[in-house]
N, CA, C and O atoms as a DFTB+ gen file, in Angstrom:
656 C
 N C O
     1  1      27.685       0.429       1.175
     2  2      27.520      -0.369       2.366
     3  2      26.694      -1.614       2.019
     4  3      25.662      -1.509       1.357
     5  1      27.140      -2.768       2.455
     6  2      26.424      -3.996       2.131
     7  2      25.216      -4.175       3.048
     8  3      25.159      -3.640       4.155
     9  1      24.276      -4.933       2.555
    10  2      23.049      -5.176       3.293
    11  2      23.294      -6.270       4.334
    12  3      23.698      -7.374       3.968
    13  1      23.063      -5.998       5.618
    14  2      23.368      -6.981       6.665
    15  2      22.454      -8.204       6.645
    16  3      22.757      -9.207       7.291
    17  1      21.358      -8.138       5.925
    18  2      20.408      -9.247       5.901
    19  2      20.715     -10.261       4.801
    20  3      20.332     -11.425       4.920
    21  1      21.388      -9.851       3.749
    22  2      21.562     -10.718       2.590
    23  2      22.289     -12.022       2.928
    24  3      21.854     -13.087       2.489
    25  1      23.362     -11.972       3.680
    26  2      24.103     -13.191       4.026
    27  2      23.243     -14.132       4.868
    28  3      23.319     -15.351       4.711
    29  1      22.437     -13.578       5.749
    30  2      21.570     -14.416       6.590
    31  2      20.464     -15.061       5.770
    32  3      20.075     -16.199       6.034
    33  1      19.953     -14.338       4.773
    34  2      18.941     -14.906       3.879
    35  2      19.536     -16.101       3.145
    36  3      18.932     -17.172       3.092
    37  1      20.718     -15.909       2.583
    38  2      21.371     -16.988       1.842
    39  2      21.675     -18.181       2.743
    40  3      21.557     -19.328       2.312
    41  1      22.063     -17.920       3.986
    42  2      22.347     -19.003       4.932
    43  2      21.085     -19.820       5.213
    44  3      21.122     -21.050       5.162
    45  1      19.981     -19.155       5.507
    46  2      18.736     -19.867       5.820
    47  2      18.211     -20.621       4.602
    48  3      17.670     -21.719       4.736
    49  1      18.368     -20.039       3.423
    50  2      17.957     -20.724       2.204
    51  2      18.808     -21.973       1.987
    52  3      18.295     -23.014       1.577
    53  1      20.095     -21.870       2.259
    54  2      20.992     -23.022       2.153
    55  2      20.594     -24.114       3.144
    56  3      20.589     -25.294       2.794
    57  1      20.264     -23.734       4.367
    58  2      19.827     -24.713       5.369
    59  2      18.545     -25.408       4.916
    60  3      18.401     -26.619       5.089
    61  1      17.625     -24.655       4.344
    62  2      16.383     -25.237       3.846
    63  2      16.677     -26.251       2.748
    64  3      16.133     -27.356       2.758
    65  1      17.526     -25.886       1.813
    66  2      17.881     -26.805       0.714
    67  2      18.515     -28.090       1.242
    68  3      18.203     -29.180       0.764
    69  1      19.405     -27.961       2.229
    70  2      20.052     -29.147       2.799
    71  2      19.026     -30.073       3.457
    72  3      19.099     -31.292       3.303
    73  1      18.087     -29.502       4.176
    74  2      17.050     -30.319       4.801
    75  2      16.147     -30.968       3.756
    76  3      15.738     -32.118       3.919
    77  1      15.836     -30.241       2.687
    78  2      15.026     -30.814       1.614
    79  2      15.768     -31.969       0.944
    80  3      15.159     -32.978       0.587
    81  1      17.061     -31.822       0.776
    82  2      17.872     -32.888       0.195
    83  2      17.855     -34.119       1.109
    84  3      17.705     -35.245       0.633
    85  1      18.007     -33.907       2.402
    86  2      17.948     -35.018       3.356
    87  2      16.570     -35.682       3.336
    88  3      16.456     -36.898       3.492
    89  1      15.547     -34.889       3.146
    90  2      14.184     -35.408       3.125
    91  2      13.986     -36.402       1.985
    92  3      13.292     -37.406       2.148
    93  1      14.591     -36.128       0.837
    94  2      14.449     -37.041      -0.301
    95  2      15.217     -38.339      -0.086
    96  3      14.908     -39.348      -0.720
    97  1      16.204     -38.330       0.791
    98  2      17.014     -39.520       1.040
    99  2      16.581     -40.277       2.293
   100  3      17.131     -41.339       2.586
   101  1      15.612     -39.757       3.033
   102  2      15.229     -40.329       4.324
   103  2      14.455     -41.624       4.137
   104  3      13.728     -41.785       3.157
   105  1      14.612     -42.538       5.074
   106  2      13.889     -43.803       5.088
   107  2      12.385     -43.540       5.098
   108  3      11.891     -42.822       5.968
   109  1      11.671     -44.100       4.163
   110  2      10.237     -43.855       4.016
   111  2       9.410     -44.332       5.210
   112  3       8.261     -43.919       5.366
   113  1       9.974     -45.184       6.042
   114  2       9.197     -45.749       7.141
   115  2       9.319     -44.952       8.439
   116  3       8.603     -45.241       9.397
   117  1      10.181     -43.987       8.493
   118  2      10.365     -43.200       9.709
   119  2       9.621     -41.873       9.573
   120  3      10.201     -40.860       9.184
   121  1       8.348     -41.894       9.894
   122  2       7.490     -40.719       9.716
   123  2       7.921     -39.546      10.584
   124  3       7.862     -38.397      10.145
   125  1       8.352     -39.821      11.801
   126  2       8.741     -38.742      12.702
   127  2       9.993     -38.032      12.184
   128  3      10.091     -36.809      12.287
   129  1      10.940     -38.773      11.634
   130  2      12.136     -38.167      11.050
   131  2      11.798     -37.310       9.847
   132  3      12.341     -36.217       9.685
   133  1      10.901     -37.804       9.002
   134  2      10.474     -37.028       7.839
   135  2       9.785     -35.739       8.272
   136  3      10.027     -34.671       7.712
   137  1       8.931     -35.857       9.270
   138  2       8.213     -34.675       9.756
   139  2       9.182     -33.647      10.334
   140  3       9.015     -32.445      10.127
   141  1      10.192     -34.122      11.059
   142  2      11.185     -33.202      11.637
   143  2      11.955     -32.475      10.544
   144  3      12.177     -31.268      10.637
   145  1      12.364     -33.203       9.506
   146  2      13.082     -32.568       8.395
   147  2      12.188     -31.569       7.667
   148  3      12.625     -30.469       7.327
   149  1      10.937     -31.955       7.429
   150  2      10.001     -31.074       6.727
   151  2       9.758     -29.803       7.539
   152  3       9.809     -28.699       6.997
   153  1       9.496     -29.957       8.825
   154  2       9.244     -28.789       9.661
   155  2      10.473     -27.891       9.737
   156  3      10.356     -26.667       9.687
   157  1      11.646     -28.497       9.858
   158  2      12.879     -27.706       9.887
   159  2      13.063     -26.915       8.607
   160  3      13.444     -25.745       8.641
   161  1      12.791     -27.558       7.469
   162  2      12.924     -26.879       6.180
   163  2      11.932     -25.725       6.068
   164  3      12.279     -24.652       5.575
   165  1      10.701     -25.943       6.524
   166  2       9.688     -24.878       6.478
   167  2      10.116     -23.698       7.346
   168  3      10.010     -22.546       6.925
   169  1      10.597     -23.979       8.551
   170  2      11.014     -22.899       9.454
   171  2      12.196     -22.129       8.866
   172  3      12.228     -20.901       8.936
   173  1      13.167     -22.836       8.287
   174  2      14.311     -22.143       7.684
   175  2      13.877     -21.302       6.485
   176  3      14.348     -20.177       6.318
   177  1      12.984     -21.835       5.650
   178  2      12.526     -21.075       4.487
   179  2      11.706     -19.862       4.920
   180  3      11.854     -18.783       4.348
   181  1      10.852     -20.024       5.914
   182  2      10.063     -18.886       6.411
   183  2      10.975     -17.826       7.023
   184  3      10.745     -16.629       6.855
   185  1      12.004     -18.268       7.730
   186  2      12.967     -17.318       8.306
   187  2      13.710     -16.590       7.194
   188  3      13.922     -15.380       7.275
   189  1      14.107     -17.327       6.151
   190  2      14.773     -16.698       5.004
   191  2      13.859     -15.666       4.355
   192  3      14.305     -14.583       3.977
   193  1      12.595     -16.002       4.230
   194  2      11.629     -15.088       3.617
   195  2      11.467     -13.824       4.457
   196  3      11.468     -12.713       3.927
   197  1      11.330     -13.998       5.759
   198  2      11.179     -12.842       6.654
   199  2      12.430     -11.967       6.618
   200  3      12.333     -10.741       6.574
   201  1      13.596     -12.597       6.636
   202  2      14.847     -11.834       6.549
   203  2      14.965     -11.133       5.197
   204  3      15.514     -10.035       5.106
   205  1      14.449     -11.772       4.154
   206  2      14.479     -11.142       2.833
   207  2      13.601      -9.886       2.809
   208  3      13.976      -8.872       2.221
   209  1      12.444      -9.961       3.445
   210  2      11.594      -8.767       3.534
   211  2      12.341      -7.635       4.231
   212  3      12.220      -6.472       3.849
   213  1      13.114      -7.986       5.256
   214  2      13.913      -6.985       5.966
   215  2      15.071      -6.493       5.103
   216  3      15.456      -5.326       5.179
   217  1      15.620      -7.377       4.290
   218  2      16.682      -6.966       3.359
   219  2      16.162      -5.885       2.415
   220  3      16.835      -4.883       2.171
   221  1      14.969      -6.098       1.894
   222  2      14.363      -5.103       1.004
   223  2      14.094      -3.808       1.768
   224  3      14.373      -2.718       1.270
   225  1      13.553      -3.933       2.972
   226  2      13.279      -2.740       3.787
   227  2      14.558      -1.952       4.026
   228  3      14.557      -0.724       3.939
   229  1      15.637      -2.640       4.322
   230  2      16.925      -1.983       4.550
   231  2      17.383      -1.273       3.274
   232  3      17.874      -0.145       3.331
   233  1      17.223      -1.933       2.127
   234  2      17.620      -1.328       0.850
   235  2      16.794      -0.086       0.533
   236  3      17.270       0.830      -0.137
   237  1      15.559      -0.062       1.017
   238  2      14.681       1.091       0.793
   239  2      14.801       2.134       1.901
   240  3      14.023       3.086       1.956
   241  1      15.783       1.947       2.783
   242  2      16.035       2.875       3.890
   243  2      14.871       2.992       4.870
   244  3      14.623       4.062       5.427
   245  1      14.158       1.884       5.075
   246  2      13.122       1.856       6.107
   247  2      13.833       1.931       7.450
   248  3      14.795       1.199       7.687
   249  1      13.370       2.801       8.320
   250  2      14.061       3.079       9.581
   251  2      14.193       1.835      10.453
   252  3      15.277       1.561      10.966
   253  1      13.132       1.093      10.628
   254  2      13.177      -0.097      11.476
   255  2      12.913      -1.347      10.646
   256  3      11.823      -1.915      10.696
   257  1      13.899      -1.764       9.896
   258  2      13.750      -2.949       9.055
   259  2      13.445      -4.189       9.883
   260  3      12.737      -5.086       9.424
   261  1      13.977      -4.244      11.102
   262  2      13.753      -5.419      11.952
   263  2      12.303      -5.548      12.413
   264  3      11.928      -6.577      12.975
   265  1      11.495      -4.539      12.188
   266  2      10.080      -4.590      12.554
   267  2       9.220      -5.183      11.437
   268  3       8.000      -5.268      11.578
   269  1       9.836      -5.588      10.344
   270  2       9.115      -6.155       9.208
   271  2       8.996      -7.666       9.409
   272  3       9.999      -8.366       9.548
   273  1       7.756      -8.156       9.420
   274  2       7.510      -9.590       9.596
   275  2       6.717     -10.198       8.448
   276  3       6.830     -11.395       8.181
   277  1       5.915      -9.385       7.769
   278  2       5.043      -9.876       6.702
   279  2       5.154      -8.963       5.485
   280  3       5.660      -7.845       5.589
   281  1       4.683      -9.437       4.329
   282  2       4.665      -8.555       3.157
   283  2       3.854      -7.279       3.403
   284  3       4.213      -6.211       2.906
   285  1       2.774      -7.387       4.160
   286  2       1.961      -6.198       4.460
   287  2       2.761      -5.177       5.263
   288  3       2.639      -3.973       5.036
   289  1       3.577      -5.654       6.198
   290  2       4.439      -4.745       6.965
   291  2       5.382      -3.994       6.033
   292  3       5.600      -2.793       6.188
   293  1       5.935      -4.711       5.070
   294  2       6.874      -4.094       4.132
   295  2       6.175      -3.073       3.246
   296  3       6.682      -1.971       3.039
   297  1       5.016      -3.441       2.725
   298  2       4.268      -2.519       1.867
   299  2       3.918      -1.247       2.632
   300  3       4.017      -0.145       2.091
   301  1       3.509      -1.398       3.885
   302  2       3.148      -0.229       4.697
   303  2       4.355       0.627       5.058
   304  3       4.236       1.846       5.179
   305  1       5.513       0.001       5.232
   306  2       6.706       0.737       5.665
   307  2       7.495       1.337       4.506
   308  3       8.202       2.328       4.684
   309  1       7.378       0.744       3.325
   310  2       8.150       1.221       2.175
   311  2       7.629       2.578       1.726
   312  3       6.420       2.810       1.711
   313  1       8.533       3.466       1.362
   314  2       8.095       4.776       0.880
   315  2       7.257       4.636      -0.393
   316  3       7.765       4.259      -1.449
   317  1       5.975       4.945      -0.271
   318  2       5.025       4.870      -1.384
   319  2       4.953       3.468      -1.987
   320  3       4.634       3.332      -3.168
   321  1       5.238       2.435      -1.217
   322  2       5.182       1.064      -1.717
   323  2       6.214       0.776      -2.784
   324  3       6.080      -0.178      -3.551
   325  1       7.240       1.601      -2.831
   326  2       8.263       1.539      -3.865
   327  2       8.893       0.156      -3.989
   328  3       9.507      -0.337      -3.043
   329  1       8.742      -0.470      -5.152
   330  2       9.427      -1.716      -5.450
   331  2       8.932      -2.948      -4.726
   332  3       9.569      -3.999      -4.802
   333  1       7.818      -2.852      -4.027
   334  2       7.354      -4.000      -3.256
   335  2       5.971      -4.492      -3.684
   336  3       5.394      -5.360      -3.028
   337  1       5.443      -3.954      -4.761
   338  2       4.105      -4.346      -5.207
   339  2       4.038      -5.832      -5.535
   340  3       3.045      -6.491      -5.228
   341  1       5.081      -6.360      -6.153
   342  2       5.086      -7.781      -6.523
   343  2       5.028      -8.678      -5.290
   344  3       4.361      -9.712      -5.304
   345  1       5.712      -8.293      -4.244
   346  2       5.748      -9.109      -3.027
   347  2       4.359      -9.224      -2.404
   348  3       3.996     -10.278      -1.882
   349  1       3.596      -8.158      -2.457
   350  2       2.258      -8.160      -1.860
   351  2       1.317      -9.135      -2.559
   352  3       0.325      -9.560      -1.967
   353  1       1.608      -9.493      -3.799
   354  2       0.730     -10.391      -4.556
   355  2       1.125     -11.860      -4.443
   356  3       0.471     -12.718      -5.035
   357  1       2.160     -12.158      -3.708
   358  2       2.672     -13.528      -3.606
   359  2       1.923     -14.298      -2.510
   360  3       2.278     -14.207      -1.335
   361  1       0.901     -15.045      -2.892
   362  2       0.108     -15.803      -1.917
   363  2       0.921     -16.884      -1.211
   364  3       0.639     -17.223      -0.062
   365  1       1.916     -17.419      -1.885
   366  2       2.715     -18.492      -1.283
   367  2       3.444     -18.007      -0.033
   368  3       3.716     -18.802       0.867
   369  1       3.765     -16.708       0.038
   370  2       4.436     -16.185       1.235
   371  2       3.496     -16.290       2.436
   372  3       3.910     -16.688       3.525
   373  1       2.242     -15.934       2.230
   374  2       1.250     -16.034       3.300
   375  2       1.082     -17.485       3.735
   376  3       0.999     -17.771       4.929
   377  1       1.033     -18.406       2.765
   378  2       0.912     -19.833       3.078
   379  2       2.121     -20.323       3.868
   380  3       1.979     -21.061       4.843
   381  1       3.304     -19.909       3.441
   382  2       4.541     -20.322       4.109
   383  2       4.580     -19.821       5.550
   384  3       4.894     -20.584       6.464
   385  1       4.267     -18.560       5.756
   386  2       4.292     -17.997       7.108
   387  2       3.216     -18.630       7.997
   388  3       3.419     -18.794       9.200
   389  1       2.070     -18.986       7.400
   390  2       1.023     -19.677       8.165
   391  2       1.485     -21.080       8.556
   392  3       1.211     -21.536       9.665
   393  1       2.180     -21.760       7.654
   394  2       2.709     -23.093       7.969
   395  2       3.727     -23.005       9.100
   396  3       3.751     -23.855       9.989
   397  1       4.566     -21.976       9.063
   398  2       5.549     -21.797      10.138
   399  2       4.849     -21.558      11.477
   400  3       5.239     -22.132      12.494
   401  1       3.820     -20.716      11.477
   402  2       3.067     -20.473      12.714
   403  2       2.455     -21.768      13.238
   404  3       2.433     -22.005      14.446
   405  1       1.962     -22.602      12.330
   406  2       1.390     -23.883      12.730
   407  2       2.410     -24.798      13.371
   408  3       2.081     -25.574      14.269
   409  1       3.643     -24.711      12.914
   410  2       4.718     -25.531      13.480
   411  2       5.131     -25.004      14.846
   412  3       5.293     -25.779      15.789
   413  1       5.299     -23.711      14.957
   414  2       5.854     -23.120      16.171
   415  2       4.842     -22.922      17.293
   416  3       5.226     -22.807      18.456
   417  1       3.563     -22.882      16.962
   418  2       2.531     -22.691      17.981
   419  2       1.839     -24.015      18.257
   420  3       1.481     -24.728      17.320
   421  1       1.645     -24.355      19.515
   422  2       0.990     -25.632      19.827
   423  2      -0.471     -25.605      19.405
   424  3      -1.096     -24.545      19.371
   425  1      -1.013     -26.774      19.084
   426  2      -2.437     -26.820      18.735
   427  2      -3.284     -26.406      19.935
   428  3      -2.932     -26.682      21.082
   429  1      -4.383     -25.753      19.660
   430  2      -5.305     -25.359      20.728
   431  2      -6.499     -26.300      20.710
   432  3      -7.096     -26.546      19.662
   433  1      -6.836     -26.819      21.873
   434  2      -7.954     -27.738      21.994
   435  2      -8.980     -27.110      22.927
   436  3      -8.658     -26.794      24.073
   437  1     -10.216     -26.923      22.453
   438  2     -11.226     -26.349      23.342
   439  2     -11.533     -27.318      24.492
   440  3     -11.575     -28.533      24.298
   441  1     -11.744     -26.770      25.669
   442  2     -12.128     -27.588      26.816
   443  2     -12.931     -26.728      27.793
   444  3     -12.904     -25.500      27.719
   445  1     -13.628     -27.373      28.687
   446  2     -14.430     -26.658      29.686
   447  2     -13.535     -26.230      30.836
   448  3     -12.641     -26.970      31.248
   449  1     -13.779     -25.033      31.351
   450  2     -13.004     -24.598      32.514
   451  2     -13.440     -25.399      33.743
   452  3     -14.351     -26.222      33.651
   453  1     -12.810     -25.169      34.872
   454  2     -13.066     -25.962      36.084
   455  2     -14.516     -25.870      36.547
   456  3     -15.060     -26.828      37.097
   457  1     -15.129     -24.737      36.326
   458  2     -16.515     -24.566      36.752
   459  2     -17.454     -25.225      35.755
   460  3     -18.572     -25.602      36.106
   461  1     -17.002     -25.367      34.502
   462  2     -17.806     -26.048      33.500
   463  2     -18.731     -25.153      32.718
   464  3     -19.543     -25.640      31.930
   465  1     -18.629     -23.860      32.915
   466  2     -19.541     -22.946      32.231
   467  2     -19.019     -22.499      30.878
   468  3     -19.754     -22.532      29.891
   469  1     -17.778     -22.086      30.817
   470  2     -17.243     -21.488      29.602
   471  2     -16.283     -22.442      28.904
   472  3     -15.528     -23.181      29.535
   473  1     -16.343     -22.396      27.589
   474  2     -15.383     -23.168      26.811
   475  2     -14.221     -22.250      26.470
   476  3     -14.426     -21.151      25.954
   477  1     -13.020     -22.688      26.750
   478  2     -11.831     -21.885      26.482
   479  2     -10.860     -22.702      25.649
   480  3     -10.956     -23.928      25.592
   481  1      -9.932     -22.025      25.010
   482  2      -8.891     -22.709      24.247
   483  2      -7.558     -22.432      24.899
   484  3      -7.239     -21.292      25.238
   485  1      -6.796     -23.469      25.068
   486  2      -5.458     -23.316      25.621
   487  2      -4.583     -24.424      25.059
   488  3      -5.094     -25.439      24.584
   489  1      -3.274     -24.242      25.108
   490  2      -2.388     -25.279      24.591
   491  2      -2.575     -26.585      25.365
   492  3      -2.667     -26.583      26.593
   493  1      -2.630     -27.668      24.652
   494  2      -2.774     -28.982      25.258
   495  2      -1.663     -29.893      24.757
   496  3      -1.182     -29.734      23.635
   497  1      -1.261     -30.834      25.577
   498  2      -0.281     -31.826      25.151
   499  2      -1.024     -32.859      24.317
   500  3      -2.023     -33.429      24.754
   501  1      -0.522     -33.088      23.116
   502  2      -1.157     -34.020      22.200
   503  2      -0.117     -35.045      21.792
   504  3       1.025     -34.693      21.500
   505  1      -0.503     -36.304      21.772
   506  2       0.427     -37.362      21.379
   507  2       0.891     -37.136      19.952
   508  3       0.109     -36.702      19.105
   509  1       2.154     -37.425      19.679
   510  2       2.735     -37.203      18.354
   511  2       1.962     -37.959      17.290
   512  3       1.740     -37.433      16.199
   513  1       1.549     -39.182      17.587
   514  2       0.849     -39.989      16.595
   515  2      -0.554     -39.486      16.295
   516  3      -1.129     -39.856      15.271
   517  1      -1.120     -38.651      17.163
   518  2      -2.486     -38.194      16.951
   519  2      -2.571     -37.019      15.985
   520  3      -3.668     -36.635      15.578
   521  1      -1.455     -36.453      15.618
   522  2      -1.447     -35.307      14.715
   523  2      -0.640     -35.669      13.482
   524  3       0.574     -35.858      13.563
   525  1      -1.309     -35.765      12.343
   526  2      -0.605     -36.138      11.121
   527  2       0.311     -35.010      10.671
   528  3       1.519     -35.202      10.537
   529  1      -0.261     -33.837      10.439
   530  2       0.525     -32.676      10.051
   531  2      -0.100     -31.450      10.695
   532  3      -1.045     -30.885      10.144
   533  1       0.403     -31.025      11.849
   534  2      -0.220     -29.911      12.551
   535  2      -0.055     -28.582      11.835
   536  3      -0.681     -27.596      12.224
   537  1       0.764     -28.534      10.809
   538  2       1.011     -27.267      10.139
   539  2       0.381     -27.223       8.759
   540  3       0.856     -26.492       7.890
   541  1      -0.665     -27.981       8.543
   542  2      -1.385     -27.913       7.288
   543  2      -0.936     -28.970       6.302
   544  3      -0.289     -29.951       6.665
   545  1      -1.284     -28.756       5.079
   546  2      -1.010     -29.721       4.023
   547  2       0.313     -29.428       3.326
   548  3       0.356     -29.292       2.103
   549  1       1.372     -29.332       4.087
   550  2       2.685     -29.074       3.502
   551  2       3.301     -30.409       3.115
   552  3       3.488     -31.291       3.952
   553  1       3.609     -30.537       1.847
   554  2       4.262     -31.735       1.334
   555  2       5.619     -31.331       0.785
   556  3       5.941     -30.146       0.698
   557  1       6.402     -32.316       0.420
   558  2       7.688     -32.029      -0.204
   559  2       7.522     -31.215      -1.476
   560  3       8.328     -30.333      -1.772
   561  1       6.463     -31.519      -2.228
   562  2       6.177     -30.780      -3.465
   563  2       5.881     -29.311      -3.185
   564  3       6.408     -28.419      -3.850
   565  1       5.037     -29.081      -2.199
   566  2       4.670     -27.706      -1.830
   567  2       5.904     -26.952      -1.350
   568  3       6.130     -25.807      -1.742
   569  1       6.693     -27.591      -0.508
   570  2       7.909     -26.964       0.004
   571  2       8.871     -26.633      -1.134
   572  3       9.466     -25.556      -1.158
   573  1       9.020     -27.559      -2.071
   574  2       9.900     -27.330      -3.220
   575  2       9.385     -26.148      -4.054
   576  3      10.169     -25.314      -4.509
   577  1       8.068     -26.084      -4.249
   578  2       7.468     -24.979      -5.014
   579  2       7.718     -23.648      -4.315
   580  3       8.066     -22.663      -4.967
   581  1       7.544     -23.608      -2.985
   582  2       7.799     -22.382      -2.225
   583  2       9.257     -21.963      -2.349
   584  3       9.558     -20.782      -2.520
   585  1      10.148     -22.924      -2.263
   586  2      11.584     -22.621      -2.334
   587  2      11.934     -22.034      -3.702
   588  3      12.648     -21.035      -3.788
   589  1      11.433     -22.653      -4.763
   590  2      11.692     -22.147      -6.121
   591  2      11.084     -20.755      -6.305
   592  3      11.706     -19.883      -6.912
   593  1       9.885     -20.546      -5.791
   594  2       9.240     -19.231      -5.900
   595  2      10.043     -18.179      -5.147
   596  3      10.204     -17.056      -5.624
   597  1      10.543     -18.540      -3.975
   598  2      11.356     -17.608      -3.193
   599  2      12.641     -17.263      -3.934
   600  3      13.023     -16.095      -4.011
   601  1      13.307     -18.276      -4.478
   602  2      14.549     -18.032      -5.216
   603  2      14.303     -17.111      -6.406
   604  3      15.073     -16.180      -6.644
   605  1      13.225     -17.372      -7.155
   606  2      12.911     -16.549      -8.325
   607  2      12.576     -15.114      -7.920
   608  3      13.056     -14.162      -8.535
   609  1      11.756     -14.965      -6.889
   610  2      11.375     -13.629      -6.423
   611  2      12.587     -12.843      -5.953
   612  3      12.770     -11.687      -6.337
   613  1      13.411     -13.464      -5.127
   614  2      14.568     -12.738      -4.586
   615  2      15.552     -12.369      -5.693
   616  3      16.149     -11.293      -5.663
   617  1      15.719     -13.250      -6.660
   618  2      16.627     -12.940      -7.773
   619  2      16.108     -11.755      -8.587
   620  3      16.865     -10.841      -8.914
   621  1      14.797     -11.777      -8.915
   622  2      14.201     -10.661      -9.667
   623  2      14.306      -9.351      -8.899
   624  3      14.689      -8.324      -9.458
   625  1      13.963      -9.394      -7.616
   626  2      13.984      -8.177      -6.804
   627  2      15.400      -7.622      -6.672
   628  3      15.611      -6.415      -6.789
   629  1      16.359      -8.497      -6.431
   630  2      17.743      -8.030      -6.277
   631  2      18.252      -7.412      -7.573
   632  3      18.948      -6.397      -7.547
   633  1      17.909      -8.020      -8.707
   634  2      18.317      -7.450      -9.995
   635  2      17.681      -6.086     -10.216
   636  3      18.330      -5.174     -10.728
   637  1      16.416      -5.940      -9.832
   638  2      15.757      -4.644     -10.036
   639  2      16.345      -3.577      -9.117
   640  3      16.400      -2.407      -9.495
   641  1      16.785      -3.958      -7.916
   642  2      17.404      -2.985      -7.015
   643  2      18.793      -2.578      -7.493
   644  3      19.232      -1.460      -7.225
   645  1      19.485      -3.459      -8.187
   646  2      20.800      -3.118      -8.731
   647  2      20.643      -2.032      -9.798
   648  3      21.509      -1.170      -9.947
   649  1      19.532      -2.081     -10.535
   650  2      19.286      -1.088     -11.580
   651  2      19.089       0.308     -11.009
   652  3      19.391       1.297     -11.676
   653  1      18.584       0.402      -9.774
   654  2      18.319       1.723      -9.189
   655  2      19.568       2.355      -8.728
   656  3      19.540       3.471      -8.208
């Protein structure tokens, strides 16, 4: 039986590559367009990574593969951590997922409540020009490094699972 996640992983990785390719060809003066391409590529790569974790969970017969969101989830769900030790040591996965969260979640700005006593954080509307990169220091170089690391990891893992 084929793994239902593998085709989706490859699709999201392909989408990320296409956006990265467009990013290298984009007009250097259109910052908003570059940011949109970069954020799209990060979201597609993070989605590919999350789906890949589920692909591994499915291959290891984890009952609820769709409940896997992070490497820690996979390590905890895998029988005796079988075949997933390398994934737990990949810091770039944590960085990638944090960058995705930064993109998908609005910035929180502390402000005083109506009474003025307590400071609370809630989503605020922020002008596009006031935020250089709300998702951290993600550059084209960093994104390219993450993509290459993901490709290498998935290739190694898939080859090792074929051996079993």
